[in-house]
Backbone atoms as SQL, in Angstrom:
CREATE TABLE atoms (id INTEGER PRIMARY KEY, chain TEXT, resi INTEGER, resn TEXT, atom TEXT, x REAL, y REAL, z REAL);
INSERT INTO atoms VALUES
  (1, 'A', 1, 'MET', 'N', -8.456, 133.485, -53.562),
  (2, 'A', 1, 'MET', 'CA', -7.661, 134.726, -54.069),
  (3, 'A', 1, 'MET', 'C', -6.368, 134.857, -53.333),
  (4, 'A', 2, 'GLY', 'N', -6.312, 134.214, -52.219),
  (5, 'A', 2, 'GLY', 'CA', -5.005, 134.262, -51.650),
  (6, 'A', 2, 'GLY', 'C', -4.769, 135.481, -50.642),
  (7, 'A', 3, 'VAL', 'N', -5.903, 136.126, -50.393),
  (8, 'A', 3, 'VAL', 'CA', -5.772, 137.304, -49.447),
  (9, 'A', 3, 'VAL', 'C', -6.213, 136.864, -48.041),
  (10, 'A', 4, 'ALA', 'N', -5.288, 137.247, -47.100),
  (11, 'A', 4, 'ALA', 'CA', -5.546, 136.774, -45.637),
  (12, 'A', 4, 'ALA', 'C', -6.069, 138.108, -44.969),
  (13, 'A', 5, 'ILE', 'N', -7.244, 137.774, -44.396),
  (14, 'A', 5, 'ILE', 'CA', -8.070, 138.745, -43.625),
  (15, 'A', 5, 'ILE', 'C', -7.733, 138.607, -42.315),
  (16, 'A', 6, 'ASP', 'N', -7.352, 139.623, -41.566),
  (17, 'A', 6, 'ASP', 'CA', -7.120, 139.680, -40.080),
  (18, 'A', 6, 'ASP', 'C', -8.414, 139.664, -39.353),
  (19, 'A', 7, 'GLN', 'N', -8.703, 138.723, -38.531),
  (20, 'A', 7, 'GLN', 'CA', -10.048, 138.630, -37.836),
  (21, 'A', 7, 'GLN', 'C', -9.933, 139.311, -36.478),
  (22, 'A', 8, 'THR', 'N', -8.817, 139.870, -36.118),
  (23, 'A', 8, 'THR', 'CA', -8.604, 140.533, -34.695),
  (24, 'A', 8, 'THR', 'C', -9.177, 141.975, -34.862),
  (25, 'A', 9, 'CYS', 'N', -9.895, 142.244, -33.824),
  (26, 'A', 9, 'CYS', 'CA', -10.447, 143.614, -33.710),
  (27, 'A', 9, 'CYS', 'C', -9.306, 144.664, -33.790),
  (28, 'A', 10, 'SER', 'N', -9.534, 145.603, -34.623),
  (29, 'A', 10, 'SER', 'CA', -8.477, 146.634, -34.862),
  (30, 'A', 10, 'SER', 'C', -8.390, 147.692, -33.841),
  (31, 'A', 11, 'LEU', 'N', -9.496, 147.726, -32.907),
  (32, 'A', 11, 'LEU', 'CA', -9.564, 148.793, -31.886),
  (33, 'A', 11, 'LEU', 'C', -8.898, 148.249, -30.616),
  (34, 'A', 12, 'CYS', 'N', -9.040, 147.042, -30.265),
  (35, 'A', 12, 'CYS', 'CA', -8.463, 146.494, -29.038),
  (36, 'A', 12, 'CYS', 'C', -7.460, 145.556, -29.267),
  (37, 'A', 13, 'ASN', 'N', -7.184, 144.879, -30.477),
  (38, 'A', 13, 'ASN', 'CA', -6.371, 143.970, -30.815),
  (39, 'A', 13, 'ASN', 'C', -6.249, 142.755, -29.733),
  (40, 'A', 14, 'LYS', 'N', -7.455, 142.378, -29.249),
  (41, 'A', 14, 'LYS', 'CA', -7.428, 141.277, -28.301),
  (42, 'A', 14, 'LYS', 'C', -8.420, 140.115, -28.642),
  (43, 'A', 15, 'GLU', 'N', -9.461, 140.376, -29.466),
  (44, 'A', 15, 'GLU', 'CA', -10.400, 139.217, -29.829),
  (45, 'A', 15, 'GLU', 'C', -10.740, 139.321, -31.171),
  (46, 'A', 16, 'ASN', 'N', -11.320, 138.242, -31.625),
  (47, 'A', 16, 'ASN', 'CA', -11.826, 138.241, -33.169),
  (48, 'A', 16, 'ASN', 'C', -13.063, 139.059, -33.183),
  (49, 'A', 17, 'LYS', 'N', -13.204, 139.631, -34.414),
  (50, 'A', 17, 'LYS', 'CA', -14.337, 140.584, -34.762),
  (51, 'A', 17, 'LYS', 'C', -15.646, 139.674, -34.721),
  (52, 'A', 18, 'THR', 'N', -16.634, 139.740, -33.858),
  (53, 'A', 18, 'THR', 'CA', -17.832, 139.103, -33.930),
  (54, 'A', 18, 'THR', 'C', -18.873, 140.350, -33.551),
  (55, 'A', 19, 'MET', 'N', -20.052, 140.134, -33.903),
  (56, 'A', 19, 'MET', 'CA', -21.028, 141.248, -33.601),
  (57, 'A', 19, 'MET', 'C', -21.035, 141.570, -32.067),
  (58, 'A', 20, 'GLN', 'N', -20.963, 140.580, -31.287),
  (59, 'A', 20, 'GLN', 'CA', -21.028, 140.762, -29.778),
  (60, 'A', 20, 'GLN', 'C', -19.805, 141.526, -29.535),
  (61, 'A', 21, 'HIS', 'N', -18.661, 141.153, -30.054),
  (62, 'A', 21, 'HIS', 'CA', -17.498, 141.883, -29.661),
  (63, 'A', 21, 'HIS', 'C', -17.435, 143.246, -30.174),
  (64, 'A', 22, 'ILE', 'N', -17.755, 143.439, -31.314),
  (65, 'A', 22, 'ILE', 'CA', -17.698, 144.825, -32.052),
  (66, 'A', 22, 'ILE', 'C', -18.545, 145.757, -31.275),
  (67, 'A', 23, 'PHE', 'N', -19.610, 145.376, -31.013),
  (68, 'A', 23, 'PHE', 'CA', -20.575, 146.403, -30.198),
  (69, 'A', 23, 'PHE', 'C', -20.637, 146.362, -28.763),
  (70, 'A', 24, 'PHE', 'N', -20.329, 145.214, -28.069),
  (71, 'A', 24, 'PHE', 'CA', -20.436, 145.174, -26.713),
  (72, 'A', 24, 'PHE', 'C', -19.158, 144.882, -25.864),
  (73, 'A', 25, 'LYS', 'N', -18.382, 143.899, -26.461),
  (74, 'A', 25, 'LYS', 'CA', -17.402, 143.314, -25.627),
  (75, 'A', 25, 'LYS', 'C', -15.915, 143.993, -25.870),
  (76, 'A', 26, 'CYS', 'N', -15.804, 144.683, -26.910),
  (77, 'A', 26, 'CYS', 'CA', -14.623, 145.363, -27.268),
  (78, 'A', 26, 'CYS', 'C', -14.334, 146.382, -26.186),
  (79, 'A', 27, 'GLU', 'N', -13.020, 146.372, -25.626),
  (80, 'A', 27, 'GLU', 'CA', -12.787, 147.295, -24.469),
  (81, 'A', 27, 'GLU', 'C', -12.961, 148.658, -24.977),
  (82, 'A', 28, 'PHE', 'N', -12.438, 149.050, -26.057),
  (83, 'A', 28, 'PHE', 'CA', -12.436, 150.226, -26.654),
  (84, 'A', 28, 'PHE', 'C', -13.925, 150.871, -26.729),
  (85, 'A', 29, 'THR', 'N', -14.692, 150.066, -27.566),
  (86, 'A', 29, 'THR', 'CA', -16.065, 150.393, -27.738),
  (87, 'A', 29, 'THR', 'C', -16.887, 150.332, -26.458),
  (88, 'A', 30, 'GLY', 'N', -16.678, 149.479, -25.568),
  (89, 'A', 30, 'GLY', 'CA', -17.328, 149.420, -24.277),
  (90, 'A', 30, 'GLY', 'C', -17.151, 150.740, -23.555),
  (91, 'A', 31, 'LYS', 'N', -16.082, 151.237, -23.405),
  (92, 'A', 31, 'LYS', 'CA', -15.759, 152.469, -22.835),
  (93, 'A', 31, 'LYS', 'C', -16.488, 153.585, -23.377),
  (94, 'A', 32, 'ILE', 'N', -16.642, 153.688, -24.739),
  (95, 'A', 32, 'ILE', 'CA', -17.411, 154.701, -25.378),
  (96, 'A', 32, 'ILE', 'C', -18.840, 154.501, -25.035),
  (97, 'A', 33, 'TRP', 'N', -19.426, 153.368, -25.159),
  (98, 'A', 33, 'TRP', 'CA', -20.790, 152.984, -25.061),
  (99, 'A', 33, 'TRP', 'C', -21.191, 153.357, -23.556),
  (100, 'A', 34, 'ASN', 'N', -20.428, 152.827, -22.588),
  (101, 'A', 34, 'ASN', 'CA', -20.682, 153.068, -21.157),
  (102, 'A', 34, 'ASN', 'C', -20.559, 154.579, -20.865),
  (103, 'A', 35, 'GLY', 'N', -19.695, 155.311, -21.402),
  (104, 'A', 35, 'GLY', 'CA', -19.625, 156.826, -21.218),
  (105, 'A', 35, 'GLY', 'C', -20.882, 157.448, -21.670),
  (106, 'A', 36, 'LEU', 'N', -21.324, 156.955, -22.928),
  (107, 'A', 36, 'LEU', 'CA', -22.550, 157.696, -23.435),
  (108, 'A', 36, 'LEU', 'C', -23.743, 157.240, -22.646),
  (109, 'A', 37, 'LEU', 'N', -23.767, 156.015, -22.170),
  (110, 'A', 37, 'LEU', 'CA', -24.991, 155.832, -21.299),
  (111, 'A', 37, 'LEU', 'C', -24.894, 156.509, -19.989),
  (112, 'A', 38, 'ARG', 'N', -23.687, 156.588, -19.281),
  (113, 'A', 38, 'ARG', 'CA', -23.699, 157.477, -18.133),
  (114, 'A', 38, 'ARG', 'C', -24.137, 158.838, -18.347),
  (115, 'A', 39, 'TRP', 'N', -23.691, 159.390, -19.551),
  (116, 'A', 39, 'TRP', 'CA', -24.107, 160.854, -19.899),
  (117, 'A', 39, 'TRP', 'C', -25.504, 161.120, -19.873),
  (118, 'A', 40, 'GLN', 'N', -26.134, 159.919, -20.281),
  (119, 'A', 40, 'GLN', 'CA', -27.596, 160.001, -20.271),
  (120, 'A', 40, 'GLN', 'C', -28.325, 159.547, -19.021),
  (121, 'A', 41, 'GLY', 'N', -27.411, 159.213, -18.065),
  (122, 'A', 41, 'GLY', 'CA', -27.962, 158.864, -16.649),
  (123, 'A', 41, 'GLY', 'C', -28.424, 157.233, -16.586),
  (124, 'A', 42, 'ILE', 'N', -27.823, 156.539, -17.418),
  (125, 'A', 42, 'ILE', 'CA', -28.204, 155.109, -17.584),
  (126, 'A', 42, 'ILE', 'C', -27.008, 154.227, -16.947),
  (127, 'A', 43, 'GLN', 'N', -27.258, 153.610, -15.865),
  (128, 'A', 43, 'GLN', 'CA', -26.129, 152.531, -15.421),
  (129, 'A', 43, 'GLN', 'C', -26.745, 151.178, -15.821),
  (130, 'A', 44, 'ARG', 'N', -25.886, 150.522, -16.605),
  (131, 'A', 44, 'ARG', 'CA', -26.308, 149.189, -17.125),
  (132, 'A', 44, 'ARG', 'C', -25.100, 148.437, -17.525),
  (133, 'A', 45, 'SER', 'N', -25.091, 147.104, -17.119),
  (134, 'A', 45, 'SER', 'CA', -23.875, 146.240, -17.617),
  (135, 'A', 45, 'SER', 'C', -24.363, 145.467, -18.818),
  (136, 'A', 46, 'HIS', 'N', -23.424, 145.090, -19.529),
  (137, 'A', 46, 'HIS', 'CA', -23.768, 144.241, -20.745),
  (138, 'A', 46, 'HIS', 'C', -24.056, 142.854, -20.475),
  (139, 'A', 47, 'HIS', 'N', -24.886, 142.227, -21.164),
  (140, 'A', 47, 'HIS', 'CA', -25.269, 140.744, -20.928),
  (141, 'A', 47, 'HIS', 'C', -24.667, 140.122, -22.053),
  (142, 'A', 48, 'ASN', 'N', -25.706, 139.525, -22.755),
  (143, 'A', 48, 'ASN', 'CA', -25.387, 138.865, -24.175),
  (144, 'A', 48, 'ASN', 'C', -26.058, 139.503, -25.248),
  (145, 'A', 49, 'TRP', 'N', -25.637, 139.247, -26.537),
  (146, 'A', 49, 'TRP', 'CA', -26.082, 139.933, -27.673),
  (147, 'A', 49, 'TRP', 'C', -27.635, 140.225, -27.726),
  (148, 'A', 50, 'LYS', 'N', -28.382, 139.110, -27.533),
  (149, 'A', 50, 'LYS', 'CA', -29.787, 139.117, -27.717),
  (150, 'A', 50, 'LYS', 'C', -30.417, 139.983, -26.642),
  (151, 'A', 51, 'GLU', 'N', -30.042, 139.876, -25.369),
  (152, 'A', 51, 'GLU', 'CA', -30.588, 140.704, -24.305),
  (153, 'A', 51, 'GLU', 'C', -30.143, 142.223, -24.553),
  (154, 'A', 52, 'ASP', 'N', -28.907, 142.450, -24.956),
  (155, 'A', 52, 'ASP', 'CA', -28.676, 143.846, -25.153),
  (156, 'A', 52, 'ASP', 'C', -29.351, 144.586, -26.343),
  (157, 'A', 53, 'ILE', 'N', -29.524, 143.713, -27.386),
  (158, 'A', 53, 'ILE', 'CA', -30.453, 144.272, -28.557),
  (159, 'A', 53, 'ILE', 'C', -31.834, 144.430, -28.087),
  (160, 'A', 54, 'THR', 'N', -32.540, 143.602, -27.440),
  (161, 'A', 54, 'THR', 'CA', -33.820, 143.591, -26.849),
  (162, 'A', 54, 'THR', 'C', -33.848, 144.823, -26.108),
  (163, 'A', 55, 'TRP', 'N', -32.916, 145.107, -25.183),
  (164, 'A', 55, 'TRP', 'CA', -33.022, 146.280, -24.282),
  (165, 'A', 55, 'TRP', 'C', -32.862, 147.629, -25.201),
  (166, 'A', 56, 'MET', 'N', -32.002, 147.676, -26.127),
  (167, 'A', 56, 'MET', 'CA', -31.903, 148.915, -26.940),
  (168, 'A', 56, 'MET', 'C', -33.212, 149.029, -27.663),
  (169, 'A', 57, 'VAL', 'N', -33.801, 148.015, -28.250),
  (170, 'A', 57, 'VAL', 'CA', -34.946, 148.162, -28.961),
  (171, 'A', 57, 'VAL', 'C', -36.058, 148.811, -28.050),
  (172, 'A', 58, 'LYS', 'N', -36.134, 148.213, -26.954),
  (173, 'A', 58, 'LYS', 'CA', -37.126, 148.827, -25.908),
  (174, 'A', 58, 'LYS', 'C', -36.812, 150.425, -25.576),
  (175, 'A', 59, 'ILE', 'N', -35.736, 150.737, -25.364),
  (176, 'A', 59, 'ILE', 'CA', -35.459, 152.136, -24.986),
  (177, 'A', 59, 'ILE', 'C', -35.494, 153.116, -26.123),
  (178, 'A', 60, 'THR', 'N', -35.393, 152.660, -27.341),
  (179, 'A', 60, 'THR', 'CA', -35.372, 153.511, -28.513),
  (180, 'A', 60, 'THR', 'C', -36.742, 153.646, -29.191),
  (181, 'A', 61, 'LYS', 'N', -37.764, 152.783, -28.734),
  (182, 'A', 61, 'LYS', 'CA', -39.086, 152.784, -29.216),
  (183, 'A', 61, 'LYS', 'C', -39.827, 154.074, -28.854),
  (184, 'A', 62, 'GLY', 'N', -40.708, 154.515, -29.769),
  (185, 'A', 62, 'GLY', 'CA', -41.658, 155.529, -29.219),
  (186, 'A', 62, 'GLY', 'C', -41.212, 156.790, -29.935),
  (187, 'A', 63, 'LYS', 'N', -42.073, 157.688, -29.471),
  (188, 'A', 63, 'LYS', 'CA', -41.898, 159.059, -29.958),
  (189, 'A', 63, 'LYS', 'C', -41.492, 160.202, -28.779),
  (190, 'A', 64, 'SER', 'N', -41.080, 159.612, -27.728),
  (191, 'A', 64, 'SER', 'CA', -40.601, 160.447, -26.635),
  (192, 'A', 64, 'SER', 'C', -39.303, 161.145, -27.030),
  (193, 'A', 65, 'ALA', 'N', -39.017, 162.259, -26.258),
  (194, 'A', 65, 'ALA', 'CA', -37.775, 162.893, -26.558),
  (195, 'A', 65, 'ALA', 'C', -36.686, 162.023, -26.154),
  (196, 'A', 66, 'ARG', 'N', -36.719, 161.265, -25.005),
  (197, 'A', 66, 'ARG', 'CA', -35.648, 160.353, -24.547),
  (198, 'A', 66, 'ARG', 'C', -35.384, 159.321, -25.499),
  (199, 'A', 67, 'ALA', 'N', -36.439, 158.649, -26.203),
  (200, 'A', 67, 'ALA', 'CA', -36.200, 157.714, -27.114),
  (201, 'A', 67, 'ALA', 'C', -35.456, 158.211, -28.357),
  (202, 'A', 68, 'ALA', 'N', -35.899, 159.343, -28.735),
  (203, 'A', 68, 'ALA', 'CA', -35.254, 160.086, -29.857),
  (204, 'A', 68, 'ALA', 'C', -33.817, 160.344, -29.557),
  (205, 'A', 69, 'ILE', 'N', -33.410, 160.767, -28.475),
  (206, 'A', 69, 'ILE', 'CA', -32.077, 161.065, -27.996),
  (207, 'A', 69, 'ILE', 'C', -31.290, 159.636, -27.924),
  (208, 'A', 70, 'TYR', 'N', -31.837, 158.648, -27.498),
  (209, 'A', 70, 'TYR', 'CA', -31.123, 157.273, -27.437),
  (210, 'A', 70, 'TYR', 'C', -30.855, 156.795, -28.880),
  (211, 'A', 71, 'ARG', 'N', -31.827, 157.058, -29.746),
  (212, 'A', 71, 'ARG', 'CA', -31.530, 156.639, -31.222),
  (213, 'A', 71, 'ARG', 'C', -30.498, 157.542, -31.605),
  (214, 'A', 72, 'MET', 'N', -30.420, 158.715, -31.600),
  (215, 'A', 72, 'MET', 'CA', -29.426, 159.567, -32.084),
  (216, 'A', 72, 'MET', 'C', -28.081, 159.139, -31.458),
  (217, 'A', 73, 'THR', 'N', -27.999, 158.981, -30.127),
  (218, 'A', 73, 'THR', 'CA', -26.828, 158.591, -29.546),
  (219, 'A', 73, 'THR', 'C', -26.273, 157.148, -30.026),
  (220, 'A', 74, 'LEU', 'N', -27.184, 156.225, -30.230),
  (221, 'A', 74, 'LEU', 'CA', -26.866, 154.890, -30.702),
  (222, 'A', 74, 'LEU', 'C', -26.263, 155.108, -32.117),
  (223, 'A', 75, 'ALA', 'N', -26.929, 155.704, -33.008),
  (224, 'A', 75, 'ALA', 'CA', -26.442, 155.928, -34.297),
  (225, 'A', 75, 'ALA', 'C', -25.228, 156.555, -34.366),
  (226, 'A', 76, 'ALA', 'N', -25.002, 157.608, -33.587),
  (227, 'A', 76, 'ALA', 'CA', -23.618, 158.231, -33.687),
  (228, 'A', 76, 'ALA', 'C', -22.574, 157.417, -33.174),
  (229, 'A', 77, 'ALA', 'N', -22.821, 156.582, -32.076),
  (230, 'A', 77, 'ALA', 'CA', -21.827, 155.669, -31.523),
  (231, 'A', 77, 'ALA', 'C', -21.498, 154.541, -32.533),
  (232, 'A', 78, 'VAL', 'N', -22.451, 154.045, -33.308),
  (233, 'A', 78, 'VAL', 'CA', -21.975, 152.977, -34.287),
  (234, 'A', 78, 'VAL', 'C', -21.288, 153.604, -35.331),
  (235, 'A', 79, 'TYR', 'N', -21.700, 154.818, -35.866),
  (236, 'A', 79, 'TYR', 'CA', -21.113, 155.534, -37.010),
  (237, 'A', 79, 'TYR', 'C', -19.593, 155.902, -36.551),
  (238, 'A', 80, 'HIS', 'N', -19.323, 156.420, -35.369),
  (239, 'A', 80, 'HIS', 'CA', -18.012, 156.740, -34.895),
  (240, 'A', 80, 'HIS', 'C', -17.139, 155.658, -34.552),
  (241, 'A', 81, 'ARG', 'N', -17.838, 154.478, -34.169),
  (242, 'A', 81, 'ARG', 'CA', -17.012, 153.229, -33.927),
  (243, 'A', 81, 'ARG', 'C', -16.374, 152.815, -35.291),
  (244, 'A', 82, 'TRP', 'N', -17.222, 152.803, -36.395),
  (245, 'A', 82, 'TRP', 'CA', -16.800, 152.365, -37.662),
  (246, 'A', 82, 'TRP', 'C', -15.816, 153.322, -38.221),
  (247, 'A', 83, 'ARG', 'N', -15.988, 154.685, -38.011),
  (248, 'A', 83, 'ARG', 'CA', -15.174, 155.691, -38.516),
  (249, 'A', 83, 'ARG', 'C', -13.681, 155.487, -37.852),
  (250, 'A', 84, 'GLU', 'N', -13.765, 155.231, -36.548),
  (251, 'A', 84, 'GLU', 'CA', -12.495, 155.107, -35.734),
  (252, 'A', 84, 'GLU', 'C', -11.760, 153.854, -36.123),
  (253, 'A', 85, 'ARG', 'N', -12.428, 152.705, -36.542),
  (254, 'A', 85, 'ARG', 'CA', -11.895, 151.552, -36.936),
  (255, 'A', 85, 'ARG', 'C', -11.132, 151.892, -38.416),
  (256, 'A', 86, 'ASN', 'N', -11.796, 152.747, -39.147),
  (257, 'A', 86, 'ASN', 'CA', -11.047, 153.001, -40.585),
  (258, 'A', 86, 'ASN', 'C', -9.873, 153.827, -40.217),
  (259, 'A', 87, 'PHE', 'N', -10.041, 154.798, -39.254),
  (260, 'A', 87, 'PHE', 'CA', -8.949, 155.841, -38.986),
  (261, 'A', 87, 'PHE', 'C', -7.686, 154.972, -38.517),
  (262, 'A', 88, 'VAL', 'N', -7.922, 153.877, -37.641),
  (263, 'A', 88, 'VAL', 'CA', -6.867, 153.041, -37.216),
  (264, 'A', 88, 'VAL', 'C', -6.219, 152.206, -38.254),
  (265, 'A', 89, 'ILE', 'N', -7.082, 151.713, -39.107),
  (266, 'A', 89, 'ILE', 'CA', -6.576, 150.748, -40.096),
  (267, 'A', 89, 'ILE', 'C', -5.996, 151.621, -41.199),
  (268, 'A', 90, 'PHE', 'N', -6.521, 152.619, -41.799),
  (269, 'A', 90, 'PHE', 'CA', -5.947, 153.351, -42.961),
  (270, 'A', 90, 'PHE', 'C', -4.971, 154.450, -42.650),
  (271, 'A', 91, 'GLN', 'N', -5.155, 155.036, -41.546),
  (272, 'A', 91, 'GLN', 'CA', -4.130, 156.291, -41.220),
  (273, 'A', 91, 'GLN', 'C', -3.150, 155.850, -40.147),
  (274, 'A', 92, 'LYS', 'N', -3.401, 154.678, -39.495),
  (275, 'A', 92, 'LYS', 'CA', -2.407, 154.298, -38.460),
  (276, 'A', 92, 'LYS', 'C', -2.465, 155.220, -37.249),
  (277, 'A', 93, 'LYS', 'N', -3.566, 155.896, -36.924),
  (278, 'A', 93, 'LYS', 'CA', -3.657, 156.792, -35.949),
  (279, 'A', 93, 'LYS', 'C', -4.830, 156.443, -34.888),
  (280, 'A', 94, 'ARG', 'N', -4.809, 156.900, -33.628),
  (281, 'A', 94, 'ARG', 'CA', -5.801, 156.383, -32.779),
  (282, 'A', 94, 'ARG', 'C', -6.173, 157.599, -31.935),
  (283, 'A', 95, 'ARG', 'N', -7.417, 157.723, -31.661),
  (284, 'A', 95, 'ARG', 'CA', -7.991, 158.855, -30.932),
  (285, 'A', 95, 'ARG', 'C', -8.356, 158.215, -29.503),
  (286, 'A', 96, 'THR', 'N', -8.454, 159.012, -28.459),
  (287, 'A', 96, 'THR', 'CA', -8.737, 158.471, -27.122),
  (288, 'A', 96, 'THR', 'C', -10.266, 158.335, -27.055),
  (289, 'A', 97, 'THR', 'N', -10.729, 157.328, -26.151),
  (290, 'A', 97, 'THR', 'CA', -12.197, 157.080, -25.975),
  (291, 'A', 97, 'THR', 'C', -12.858, 158.396, -25.371),
  (292, 'A', 98, 'ASN', 'N', -12.201, 159.099, -24.543),
  (293, 'A', 98, 'ASN', 'CA', -12.789, 160.240, -24.021),
  (294, 'A', 98, 'ASN', 'C', -12.961, 161.499, -25.119),
  (295, 'A', 99, 'SER', 'N', -11.950, 161.657, -26.082),
  (296, 'A', 99, 'SER', 'CA', -12.232, 162.526, -27.179),
  (297, 'A', 99, 'SER', 'C', -13.383, 162.060, -28.023),
  (298, 'A', 100, 'LEU', 'N', -13.463, 160.751, -28.255),
  (299, 'A', 100, 'LEU', 'CA', -14.718, 160.384, -29.162),
  (300, 'A', 100, 'LEU', 'C', -16.010, 160.440, -28.287),
  (301, 'A', 101, 'ILE', 'N', -15.882, 160.175, -27.198),
  (302, 'A', 101, 'ILE', 'CA', -17.201, 160.294, -26.318),
  (303, 'A', 101, 'ILE', 'C', -17.594, 161.915, -26.370),
  (304, 'A', 102, 'ASN', 'N', -16.754, 162.798, -26.071),
  (305, 'A', 102, 'ASN', 'CA', -17.041, 164.202, -26.067),
  (306, 'A', 102, 'ASN', 'C', -17.469, 164.605, -27.566),
  (307, 'A', 103, 'HIS', 'N', -16.963, 164.063, -28.503),
  (308, 'A', 103, 'HIS', 'CA', -17.254, 164.300, -30.042),
  (309, 'A', 103, 'HIS', 'C', -18.603, 163.869, -30.235),
  (310, 'A', 104, 'ILE', 'N', -19.009, 162.709, -29.800),
  (311, 'A', 104, 'ILE', 'CA', -20.359, 162.160, -30.055),
  (312, 'A', 104, 'ILE', 'C', -21.454, 162.934, -29.278),
  (313, 'A', 105, 'ILE', 'N', -21.040, 163.366, -28.006),
  (314, 'A', 105, 'ILE', 'CA', -21.971, 164.093, -27.185),
  (315, 'A', 105, 'ILE', 'C', -22.265, 165.424, -27.881),
  (316, 'A', 106, 'GLN', 'N', -21.193, 166.130, -28.294),
  (317, 'A', 106, 'GLN', 'CA', -21.494, 167.504, -28.945),
  (318, 'A', 106, 'GLN', 'C', -22.147, 167.294, -30.305),
  (319, 'A', 107, 'GLU', 'N', -21.987, 166.155, -30.991),
  (320, 'A', 107, 'GLU', 'CA', -22.806, 165.893, -32.213),
  (321, 'A', 107, 'GLU', 'C', -24.213, 165.749, -31.936),
  (322, 'A', 108, 'VAL', 'N', -24.541, 164.948, -30.846),
  (323, 'A', 108, 'VAL', 'CA', -25.906, 164.729, -30.511),
  (324, 'A', 108, 'VAL', 'C', -26.598, 166.118, -30.158),
  (325, 'A', 109, 'HIS', 'N', -25.936, 166.849, -29.446),
  (326, 'A', 109, 'HIS', 'CA', -26.463, 168.204, -29.046),
  (327, 'A', 109, 'HIS', 'C', -26.690, 168.996, -30.262),
  (328, 'A', 110, 'ILE', 'N', -25.944, 169.106, -31.088),
  (329, 'A', 110, 'ILE', 'CA', -26.009, 169.947, -32.403),
  (330, 'A', 110, 'ILE', 'C', -27.102, 169.314, -33.155),
  (331, 'A', 111, 'ARG', 'N', -27.264, 168.089, -33.416),
  (332, 'A', 111, 'ARG', 'CA', -28.348, 167.521, -34.143),
  (333, 'A', 111, 'ARG', 'C', -29.667, 167.634, -33.472),
  (334, 'A', 112, 'ALA', 'N', -29.721, 167.435, -32.168),
  (335, 'A', 112, 'ALA', 'CA', -30.911, 167.618, -31.344),
  (336, 'A', 112, 'ALA', 'C', -31.449, 168.989, -31.379),
  (337, 'A', 113, 'ALA', 'N', -30.602, 169.994, -31.571),
  (338, 'A', 113, 'ALA', 'CA', -31.088, 171.389, -31.498),
  (339, 'A', 113, 'ALA', 'C', -32.032, 171.729, -32.710),
  (340, 'A', 114, 'ARG', 'N', -32.012, 170.837, -33.794),
  (341, 'A', 114, 'ARG', 'CA', -32.939, 171.115, -34.935),
  (342, 'A', 114, 'ARG', 'C', -34.430, 170.677, -34.483),
  (343, 'A', 115, 'PHE', 'N', -34.618, 170.033, -33.307),
  (344, 'A', 115, 'PHE', 'CA', -35.847, 169.533, -33.012),
  (345, 'A', 115, 'PHE', 'C', -36.292, 170.102, -31.702),
  (346, 'A', 116, 'PRO', 'N', -37.137, 171.145, -31.705),
  (347, 'A', 116, 'PRO', 'CA', -37.597, 171.770, -30.511),
  (348, 'A', 116, 'PRO', 'C', -38.175, 170.905, -29.292),
  (349, 'A', 117, 'TYR', 'N', -38.751, 169.832, -29.724),
  (350, 'A', 117, 'TYR', 'CA', -39.260, 169.008, -28.624),
  (351, 'A', 117, 'TYR', 'C', -38.247, 168.273, -27.859),
  (352, 'A', 118, 'LEU', 'N', -37.057, 168.369, -28.264),
  (353, 'A', 118, 'LEU', 'CA', -36.007, 167.703, -27.467),
  (354, 'A', 118, 'LEU', 'C', -35.309, 168.633, -26.556),
  (355, 'A', 119, 'ASP', 'N', -35.626, 169.979, -26.675),
  (356, 'A', 119, 'ASP', 'CA', -34.987, 170.888, -25.776),
  (357, 'A', 119, 'ASP', 'C', -34.944, 170.600, -24.328),
  (358, 'A', 120, 'LYS', 'N', -36.204, 170.322, -23.835),
  (359, 'A', 120, 'LYS', 'CA', -36.330, 170.064, -22.369),
  (360, 'A', 120, 'LYS', 'C', -35.343, 169.028, -21.866),
  (361, 'A', 121, 'VAL', 'N', -35.184, 167.985, -22.581),
  (362, 'A', 121, 'VAL', 'CA', -34.338, 166.822, -22.247),
  (363, 'A', 121, 'VAL', 'C', -32.859, 167.170, -22.326),
  (364, 'A', 122, 'MET', 'N', -32.631, 167.823, -23.637),
  (365, 'A', 122, 'MET', 'CA', -31.220, 168.286, -23.911),
  (366, 'A', 122, 'MET', 'C', -30.614, 169.125, -22.857),
  (367, 'A', 123, 'THR', 'N', -31.406, 170.120, -22.313),
  (368, 'A', 123, 'THR', 'CA', -30.916, 170.969, -21.411),
  (369, 'A', 123, 'THR', 'C', -30.353, 170.265, -20.089),
  (370, 'A', 124, 'THR', 'N', -30.830, 169.054, -19.871),
  (371, 'A', 124, 'THR', 'CA', -30.517, 168.319, -18.601),
  (372, 'A', 124, 'THR', 'C', -29.091, 167.526, -18.888),
  (373, 'A', 125, 'LEU', 'N', -28.712, 167.478, -20.216),
  (374, 'A', 125, 'LEU', 'CA', -27.537, 166.670, -20.537),
  (375, 'A', 125, 'LEU', 'C', -26.384, 167.649, -20.848),
  (376, 'A', 126, 'ASN', 'N', -25.292, 167.425, -20.247),
  (377, 'A', 126, 'ASN', 'CA', -24.151, 168.297, -20.223),
  (378, 'A', 126, 'ASN', 'C', -23.400, 168.257, -21.662),
  (379, 'A', 127, 'TRP', 'N', -22.961, 169.355, -22.089),
  (380, 'A', 127, 'TRP', 'CA', -22.156, 169.419, -23.366),
  (381, 'A', 127, 'TRP', 'C', -20.838, 168.851, -23.206),
  (382, 'A', 128, 'TYR', 'N', -20.200, 169.076, -21.888),
  (383, 'A', 128, 'TYR', 'CA', -18.869, 168.647, -21.559),
  (384, 'A', 128, 'TYR', 'C', -18.847, 167.861, -20.334),
  (385, 'A', 129, 'PRO', 'N', -19.333, 166.615, -20.289),
  (386, 'A', 129, 'PRO', 'CA', -19.343, 165.916, -19.170),
  (387, 'A', 129, 'PRO', 'C', -18.020, 165.399, -18.683),
  (388, 'A', 130, 'GLU', 'N', -17.880, 165.288, -17.342),
  (389, 'A', 130, 'GLU', 'CA', -16.583, 164.682, -16.817),
  (390, 'A', 130, 'GLU', 'C', -16.639, 163.149, -17.028),
  (391, 'A', 131, 'ILE', 'N', -15.622, 162.686, -18.017),
  (392, 'A', 131, 'ILE', 'CA', -15.501, 161.388, -18.249),
  (393, 'A', 131, 'ILE', 'C', -14.546, 160.644, -17.404),
  (394, 'A', 132, 'SER', 'N', -14.857, 159.664, -16.791),
  (395, 'A', 132, 'SER', 'CA', -13.940, 158.804, -16.001),
  (396, 'A', 132, 'SER', 'C', -13.530, 157.571, -16.576);
């Protein structure tokens, strides 16, 4: 059809779009994901796609409040990463990683408020964390 598709990541403009890059290696996405992990008290470096997915499946499994919050945070991070990509491509505007991290955290707090069993854990997680 003669349509050229740019394979470069629209968020960092440094590497080609691969699953590994989009979710773990992209500098922009990495800052957001690391900020969200730190907010939850998790210090972890990224490895490879398979190890990272295995780790995520492990921490999001089960019915515990922590697992539910991890699932909410992961879903929100993926959604907002995709939304930011569209924002950059179609509106030619860009938000900061800190503003996205804060937005995701506030969204998780609001969504979690609907589930009383999450209250105890959510009260330990700051609504407005210091982002470095």
